[in-house]
N, C-alpha and C positions, 0 to 999 in steps of 0.2 A: 918121341923125346931125343935132341941130340946124347942125352944122360943116362945110360939107363938104369944108373942108383944116382938117388940124389936125398938128401937129410931138410930140402923145402919144400916146405907143403905144399901142396898143389890144393885144395881145400880148407877154409875152415871154420869150424859152428859150434854155435856157443849158444844153448840157451841158461838167461836165466832164472833165478826164483823165482822171479813178477813175472812167469808164463815169455819170457821179452825171446825173439830168436834170432842173431844173426849169423852171418853169411860171408863170410872171407873169401874173395876170391886172386889172391895174389896176380892169376892171370889178363890178357887182355881180350878175353871170352870175346868179351860182349861186340868193343870192336872188329875185332877180325871175327864175328859173326856179318860185321852188320859190311864188312865190308868185302868177304870170300863165299856166305850165306855156307859154313860147313853144317848141314841138320845136327850130326852129333854137341854143335856148339849151344847150340837154339836148344832144340833137348833139355842141354844139361843146366843154361839158364829159365829155360823156360820150370825142371821139375828144381830149381830152387828159388824160387820165388812160389811155386805152392808150398814149399815146406818151411820157410819162412810164416805165409799168412795161413797157415793150419791151413790149406785148401781150403782158406773161405774167403774163393773168386764167387763177385755175385752173374758169373757168367763164363759159360761152356756153348761154346761151336763149333761141331765136327763137322769137319767134309773137305775135299781136298782144295788144292790149291794155295797160293800166298794172301794169304786178307791183315785186315786195321778193322780193327773193332775200338768203339767211342764208344760208351754207356752214359748217356746221362739222364738223370730225374728233374720232371719241373714237375708243379704243382700234385695233379693226381696222376698224371701217365708220367711216364719210363722211354726214352728215343735212343736206339741203337740202331749206329752209320756204321755200316759194314764198307767200305772200299778190296776193289779186286787186285793188287798188291803183281801177279800175275800177269807175263807179258812174255814174250820173244827175249827181252832183252833187258829181263829183271836184273838189276841192282846198276839199270846205264842208266839214261834219261838220251834223251826225248823217247816216251814209249808210241811205236810204230805203228802197236796192232793192241787188238782191245781181245780175250779170249774168254770166253765164260764159260764159267766155273760155276759146280753146283753140284749136287743136290748140299741144303747143308742142316744141319740137326742143332737148334737152339738152343738153350737153355738161362735165363735167368730167375736170378734170388728175386723175389718178387719184396719191398717193405713192408712190415705190419699195417701201411694202410695206403696201400696201394688193390688195391680187386683187380685183378687184370680177369676182363668177359671178352677184350676183342683185339690182335692183333693187326694190321692196315700198317699193308709195304707201298708207299710213295713212287716209288720208281719207280716197279715192274703195275700196278695199282692191283697186285691181288692181295683177295684176304684169305688166309692159310687157317688150315684151322686152331685151337687154339686149344690146348690143355692145361687144364694145374694139376701136378701133385704136389707133396709134403712143400707149402710155400716156392715152387719151384714154375715158371708160366715157362711151357714148351711149343714148338710148333717148330718145322721146317719150311725152308727158304728152298726151291725146288736149281735157281741156278741166277750168276749177279754179273752182268757181262764189265758191268765198270764202280759201279756203290749201290747201294741198296738202306734206305730206312724204313726201320721199323717200328710200331708207334702199338705200344700198349698202353691200356686205356681200359 
């Protein structure tokens, strides 16, 4: 920071009596992360989301590379769409080369009325081994070139 000493708070956290949590970040870290891809900014934002949500996030994906994840629910199954954003010109369009990334360890929180017995990867055509433990479905995706769609049913 340019100012070595300041009275301006960099982060304000509040927790009210009804268990609600609020994080106010006066800086524009989200815009800066989107523009400059500074890993510390991304980590801080992710940790703030986890704190506000009390770590109650129904999806965990661990592995190398930059990905975008979308988890959807249909009547009797869950659909996870993972998009590979990793490329030599990340943050610049257009994508000139696809770089395969992985493996990924995926954990999905199962709603009470969905019993996941299998998982299918629609893009690669692979049927990975699925295990369930304490309300979570666990499986691995070996690699993703452009995107993958996992269907848990």
